[in-house]
C-alpha positions as CSV (number, residue, x, y, z in Angstrom):
1,M,53.4,120.9,127.2
2,S,53.3,124.6,125.2
3,P,53.9,124.4,121.6
4,S,57.4,126.6,121.9
5,A,58.4,123.9,124.5
6,S,57.7,121.1,121.4
7,L,59.2,123.1,118.7
8,L,62.4,123.6,121.4
9,Q,63.0,119.6,121.9
10,T,62.3,119.6,118.2
11,V,64.6,121.3,116.7
12,F,67.2,119.7,119.6
13,A,66.9,116.5,118.6
14,L,67.6,117.5,115.1
15,G,70.3,119.4,116.0
16,A,71.8,116.0,118.0
17,V,71.0,113.9,114.6
18,L,73.4,116.2,111.7
19,A,75.8,116.1,114.6
20,L,75.4,112.5,115.0
21,I,75.8,112.3,110.9
22,L,78.6,114.4,110.8
23,A,80.2,112.8,113.9
24,C,80.1,109.1,112.0
25,G,81.1,110.5,108.4
26,W,84.4,111.9,110.0
27,V,85.1,108.7,111.6
28,L,84.9,107.2,109.1
29,R,87.1,109.4,107.0
30,R,89.9,108.9,109.7
31,V,89.3,104.7,109.6
32,Q,89.1,104.8,106.5
33,R,92.9,105.9,105.1
34,P,93.6,105.3,101.3
35,Q,96.8,104.4,101.0
36,A,100.3,105.9,99.6
37,P,99.7,105.4,96.0
38,G,103.3,103.4,96.2
39,L,102.1,100.8,98.0
40,Q,99.0,100.0,96.4
41,P,99.8,96.6,94.6
42,L,97.4,97.2,91.7
43,R,97.5,100.5,88.8
44,L,95.1,101.2,86.4
45,R,97.6,102.2,83.7
46,G,95.2,102.9,81.2
47,Q,92.1,102.5,79.1
48,L,90.3,102.2,75.9
49,M,86.7,102.3,75.0
50,V,86.0,99.4,72.4
51,G,81.9,99.3,72.3
52,P,79.6,101.1,74.5
53,R,79.8,98.8,77.5
54,E,83.1,97.2,76.5
55,R,86.6,98.7,77.0
56,V,90.3,97.1,76.7
57,V,92.6,97.9,80.2
58,L,96.1,97.9,81.1
59,V,96.4,96.8,84.6
60,E,100.3,97.3,86.2
61,I,100.2,94.6,89.2
62,A,104.0,93.7,90.7
63,D,106.1,93.9,88.3
64,Q,104.0,92.3,84.8
65,W,101.3,93.9,82.6
66,I,98.2,92.6,82.2
67,V,96.3,93.6,79.6
68,A,92.3,92.8,79.9
69,G,89.2,92.8,77.9
70,V,86.2,94.3,80.5
71,S,82.3,93.8,79.3
72,A,78.9,93.7,81.2
73,G,79.8,91.4,84.1
74,H,83.1,89.8,82.5
75,V,87.1,90.4,82.5
76,R,89.2,88.6,80.8
77,P,92.8,88.5,80.2
78,L,94.1,89.5,76.6
79,A,97.9,89.2,77.7
80,V,100.4,89.4,80.1
81,L,103.4,91.7,79.3
82,P,106.7,92.2,81.7
83,R,106.7,96.0,82.9
84,P,108.7,97.8,81.0
85,D,111.4,99.9,82.1
86,E,110.2,103.5,81.0
87,P,106.8,104.3,81.8
88,P,104.6,104.6,78.5
89,A,104.6,108.3,77.0
90,P,101.4,110.4,77.8
91,E,99.2,110.6,74.3
92,A,99.3,113.7,72.6
93,A,96.7,116.4,73.2
94,P,94.4,115.7,70.5
95,A,93.7,118.4,67.5
96,P,91.7,121.3,68.7
97,G,88.0,120.8,66.2
98,P,86.8,124.2,64.7
99,D,85.5,126.7,66.1
100,F,81.8,126.6,66.5
101,H,81.5,130.4,66.4
102,A,83.2,130.1,62.7
103,L,80.9,127.2,61.7
104,L,77.9,129.1,62.2
105,A,79.0,132.1,60.6
106,R,79.9,130.0,57.3
107,F,76.4,128.4,57.8
108,R,74.8,131.7,57.8
109,K,76.3,133.4,55.2
110,Q,74.5,129.7,52.9
């Protein structure tokens, strides 16, 4: 077998493997269609970090809101509340911090 034929066979095999990988990805994307947001029975409404690995989450399930504490390997329900008629108002954006350029200029003057 000549070296050019061997190289051609290797390139063809590599192309076939790459085409197979792309085809599998396309099939998986078509099969695993996400549900519409209104049809999902469980929605994460918010979360708050209370430690490096701990947080409090608010989960909506049907007509209930569940407040749960989540830590490494544990999920503990803290409260079960009826869902309010109005969704919670979005949090106000935090006030912007001081301008870094202005702070740097002030420290240079000192």
